[in-house]
C-alpha positions as CSV (number, residue, x, y, z in Angstrom):
1,M,60.9,-83.4,-58.9
2,S,59.2,-81.7,-61.8
3,A,57.6,-78.3,-61.3
4,A,55.6,-78.3,-64.6
5,F,52.0,-77.2,-64.6
6,T,50.1,-80.5,-65.0
7,R,46.7,-81.1,-66.5
8,V,45.3,-81.8,-63.0
9,D,46.6,-78.4,-61.8
10,L,44.9,-76.8,-64.8
11,L,41.6,-78.5,-64.0
12,V,41.8,-77.4,-60.4
13,L,42.5,-73.8,-61.4
14,V,39.5,-73.8,-63.8
15,A,37.2,-75.3,-61.2
16,V,38.3,-72.8,-58.5
17,S,37.9,-69.9,-61.0
18,A,34.4,-71.2,-62.0
19,L,33.4,-71.4,-58.3
20,V,34.6,-67.9,-57.7
21,F,32.7,-66.6,-60.7
22,V,29.5,-68.4,-59.6
23,W,29.9,-67.0,-56.1
24,L,30.4,-63.5,-57.3
25,A,27.4,-63.8,-59.7
26,C,25.2,-65.2,-56.9
27,T,26.3,-62.4,-54.5
28,G,25.3,-59.8,-57.0
29,A,22.0,-61.5,-57.9
30,G,21.3,-61.9,-54.2
31,E,21.7,-58.2,-53.5
32,R,19.4,-57.4,-56.5
33,V,16.8,-59.7,-55.0
34,R,17.1,-58.1,-51.6
35,A,16.8,-54.6,-53.2
36,V,13.6,-55.7,-54.9
37,R,12.2,-57.1,-51.6
38,C,13.1,-53.8,-49.9
39,S,11.3,-51.9,-52.7
40,R,8.3,-54.1,-52.2
41,N,8.3,-53.3,-48.5
42,L,8.2,-49.6,-49.2
43,A,5.4,-50.0,-51.8
44,I,3.3,-51.8,-49.1
45,I,4.1,-49.1,-46.6
46,G,3.1,-46.5,-49.2
47,R,-0.3,-48.2,-49.7
48,A,-0.8,-48.3,-45.9
49,L,0.0,-44.6,-45.6
50,Q,-2.5,-43.8,-48.3
51,T,-5.2,-45.9,-46.5
52,F,-4.4,-44.0,-43.3
53,A,-4.8,-40.7,-45.1
54,N,-8.1,-41.8,-46.5
55,D,-9.3,-42.5,-42.9
56,H,-7.9,-39.2,-41.6
57,R,-9.2,-36.4,-43.8
58,H,-6.3,-36.9,-46.4
59,C,-3.7,-36.2,-43.7
60,L,-0.4,-38.0,-43.3
61,P,0.8,-39.2,-39.9
62,P,3.6,-37.3,-38.2
63,A,7.1,-38.7,-38.2
64,A,7.1,-38.5,-34.4
65,L,5.3,-37.3,-31.3
66,V,8.3,-37.2,-29.1
67,P,6.7,-36.8,-25.6
68,L,4.4,-39.7,-26.3
69,N,7.1,-41.8,-28.0
70,L,4.6,-42.3,-30.8
71,T,6.0,-42.7,-34.3
72,W,4.7,-43.1,-37.9
73,D,5.5,-46.8,-37.9
74,T,3.5,-47.3,-34.6
75,I,0.5,-45.4,-36.0
76,L,0.7,-47.5,-39.2
77,R,0.7,-50.9,-37.6
78,P,-3.1,-51.6,-37.9
79,Y,-2.9,-50.7,-41.6
80,L,-0.3,-53.3,-42.4
81,R,-2.3,-56.3,-41.3
82,S,-5.2,-57.7,-43.3
83,E,-7.4,-58.9,-40.5
84,T,-9.0,-56.5,-38.1
85,I,-7.5,-56.3,-34.6
86,V,-10.4,-56.3,-32.1
87,S,-8.5,-56.3,-28.9
88,N,-6.0,-53.8,-27.3
89,S,-4.7,-56.4,-24.8
90,P,-0.9,-56.6,-24.4
91,Y,-1.0,-60.0,-26.1
92,A,-2.9,-58.7,-29.1
93,V,-0.5,-55.7,-29.4
94,R,2.6,-58.0,-29.3
95,Q,1.0,-60.3,-31.9
96,L,0.4,-57.2,-34.2
97,Q,4.0,-56.0,-33.7
98,R,5.4,-59.4,-34.5
99,A,3.2,-59.7,-37.6
100,V,4.1,-56.3,-39.2
101,A,7.7,-55.9,-38.1
102,P,9.2,-57.6,-41.2
103,R,7.6,-54.8,-43.4
104,F,9.9,-52.2,-41.7
105,R,13.1,-54.2,-42.3
106,C,15.2,-54.0,-45.4
107,P,16.7,-57.5,-46.2
108,S,20.1,-55.8,-46.8
109,D,20.2,-54.1,-43.4
110,S,22.9,-56.0,-41.4
111,V,23.3,-53.5,-38.5
112,L,22.7,-55.6,-35.4
113,R,20.1,-54.0,-33.0
114,E,16.9,-54.8,-31.3
115,R,13.6,-54.2,-33.1
116,L,15.3,-53.3,-36.3
117,R,13.7,-50.6,-38.5
118,S,15.4,-49.8,-41.8
119,Y,13.1,-46.9,-42.9
120,A,12.4,-43.3,-41.9
121,M,10.1,-40.5,-43.0
122,A,11.4,-37.4,-44.6
123,R,11.6,-35.2,-41.6
124,H,10.1,-31.7,-41.5
125,D,12.2,-28.8,-40.2
126,M,9.9,-27.4,-37.5
127,R,11.6,-23.9,-37.3
128,P,9.2,-20.9,-37.5
129,E,10.2,-20.1,-41.1
130,N,8.7,-23.5,-42.2
131,W,5.5,-23.1,-40.2
132,P,2.7,-23.7,-40.8
133,P,3.3,-26.6,-43.2
134,G,2.4,-25.8,-46.7
135,P,3.2,-26.4,-50.4
136,D,6.0,-23.8,-50.4
137,N,8.0,-25.5,-47.6
138,A,11.6,-26.2,-48.6
139,T,11.7,-29.1,-46.1
140,G,10.3,-32.6,-45.6
141,L,6.7,-33.6,-44.9
142,G,7.2,-35.8,-41.7
143,L,6.3,-33.5,-38.8
144,W,8.5,-33.9,-35.8
145,W,6.6,-32.9,-32.7
146,G,8.6,-32.1,-29.5
147,K,6.9,-30.9,-26.4
148,P,7.2,-27.1,-27.2
149,E,5.6,-27.6,-30.6
150,M,2.8,-29.7,-29.2
151,T,2.1,-27.2,-26.4
152,R,1.7,-24.4,-28.9
153,A,-0.5,-26.5,-31.2
154,L,-2.9,-28.0,-28.7
155,E,-5.2,-26.0,-26.5
156,N,-5.0,-28.8,-23.9
157,P,-2.3,-31.2,-24.8
158,G,-2.9,-33.5,-21.8
159,S,-6.5,-34.3,-22.6
160,S,-6.1,-36.4,-25.8
161,T,-5.3,-40.0,-26.2
162,P,-2.2,-40.8,-28.3
163,E,-4.4,-41.8,-31.2
164,D,-6.5,-38.5,-31.0
165,T,-3.3,-36.5,-30.7
166,A,-1.8,-38.2,-33.8
167,E,-4.9,-37.4,-35.8
168,R,-5.0,-33.8,-34.7
169,L,-1.4,-33.2,-35.5
170,A,-1.4,-35.0,-38.9
171,M,-1.4,-31.6,-40.6
172,V,0.4,-32.4,-43.9
173,K,-2.4,-33.0,-46.3
174,L,-2.1,-35.0,-49.5
175,D,-4.5,-32.6,-51.3
176,W,-2.0,-29.7,-51.3
177,L,1.2,-31.4,-52.0
178,P,2.2,-29.8,-55.4
179,A,4.3,-32.6,-56.8
180,P,3.4,-36.1,-55.3
181,A,5.6,-38.0,-57.8
182,D,8.6,-35.9,-56.8
183,T,8.1,-35.6,-53.0
184,L,9.8,-38.1,-50.7
185,L,7.7,-39.9,-48.1
186,V,9.8,-42.7,-46.7
187,T,13.3,-43.9,-47.4
188,E,16.0,-46.2,-46.1
189,F,17.9,-45.0,-43.0
190,I,20.4,-47.7,-41.9
191,D,21.4,-46.5,-38.4
192,S,22.1,-48.3,-35.1
193,D,19.6,-46.0,-33.4
194,N,16.8,-46.6,-35.8
195,K,14.5,-49.0,-33.9
196,L,10.9,-50.0,-34.3
197,W,8.3,-48.0,-32.4
198,N,11.0,-45.5,-31.2
199,V,11.3,-41.8,-32.0
200,N,15.1,-42.1,-32.5
201,G,15.7,-42.6,-36.2
202,S,12.1,-42.3,-37.3
203,G,12.9,-39.2,-39.4
204,V,15.7,-38.4,-41.7
205,T,16.4,-34.9,-43.1
206,S,18.8,-35.3,-46.0
207,P,21.0,-37.7,-48.1
208,D,24.0,-36.4,-46.1
209,Q,22.4,-37.7,-42.9
210,Q,21.6,-41.0,-44.7
211,L,25.2,-41.4,-45.7
212,K,26.7,-40.3,-42.4
213,A,24.7,-42.9,-40.5
214,F,25.4,-45.7,-43.0
215,P,28.1,-48.1,-41.7
216,G,30.9,-48.8,-44.1
217,G,30.9,-48.4,-47.9
218,L,27.6,-48.1,-49.8
219,A,28.9,-49.9,-53.0
220,G,27.7,-53.3,-51.9
221,F,24.3,-52.1,-50.5
222,H,21.7,-52.1,-53.4
223,H,24.7,-51.5,-55.7
224,G,25.3,-48.0,-54.3
225,R,21.6,-46.9,-54.1
226,F,18.9,-46.4,-51.6
227,N,15.2,-47.0,-52.2
228,Y,12.9,-43.9,-52.0
229,L,9.1,-44.1,-51.6
230,L,7.5,-41.1,-53.2
231,V,4.1,-39.7,-52.2
232,D,2.3,-41.0,-55.3
233,G,3.3,-44.5,-54.2
234,H,6.1,-45.4,-56.6
235,V,9.5,-46.4,-55.4
236,E,12.8,-45.3,-57.0
237,A,16.3,-46.6,-56.5
238,L,18.7,-43.6,-56.5
239,R,22.2,-42.7,-55.5
240,P,21.8,-40.5,-52.4
241,L,23.3,-37.4,-53.9
242,N,21.2,-37.7,-57.0
243,S,18.1,-37.8,-54.8
244,A,19.1,-34.4,-53.5
245,V,19.5,-32.9,-57.0
246,S,16.0,-34.0,-57.9
247,G,14.6,-32.1,-55.0
248,I,12.5,-35.0,-53.7
249,W,13.5,-34.1,-50.1
250,T,11.3,-31.0,-50.0
251,I,7.6,-30.4,-50.3
252,K,8.1,-27.4,-52.5
253,A,7.9,-28.2,-56.2
254,G,10.6,-27.2,-58.8
255,D,13.5,-26.7,-56.3
């Protein structure tokens, strides 16, 4: 029996090689498309945050009000749907949740969990040295209110509705942010605990935390980059450690 390499063998090899090439090309292109869709989600979230600020004396929502289990994505829900919601019934709330949930999901987020949320606000370090919030803070802008912080800040913390509390505690003002184009607002945080409408995972403090939470290697995810929504509304795709070098994780300019 001859073991020579026949013309049929050559054709089969060429066909298989072509299929592999096409598959690899499509895989790369698919990830680029997913990264663009993710960037578009963040841009839409940015516009919703700007609209919220316009309605609340140029203040941003907090990242989380822990005792109330109220988070920035919960507060933002009405701003992500075009039609006005006129009812607070459980059915209307569920319909609103279902309608806006896709905006909080990166198409490349493959970590299985309920009520998937792929994004988090840049979390503020609430220690005394960073208080009150101001343009010289070397920390993020998403305020993280636990019970001790809320008790200190509110004269009567039990008297307000969650909506009133969120407005009164939205203390980071767009007006005094010194470098909006270089200040991080929301970024990707792919973590099994990051779930919609839940305080867990709603804030992220650093690129180190981003990478530590990320499952597996980053190379195949957005080609080694995360998307970053800046305060002025534009979105950048950066390698995580490069994002730290640029100082976008802090309110303070020029650091």
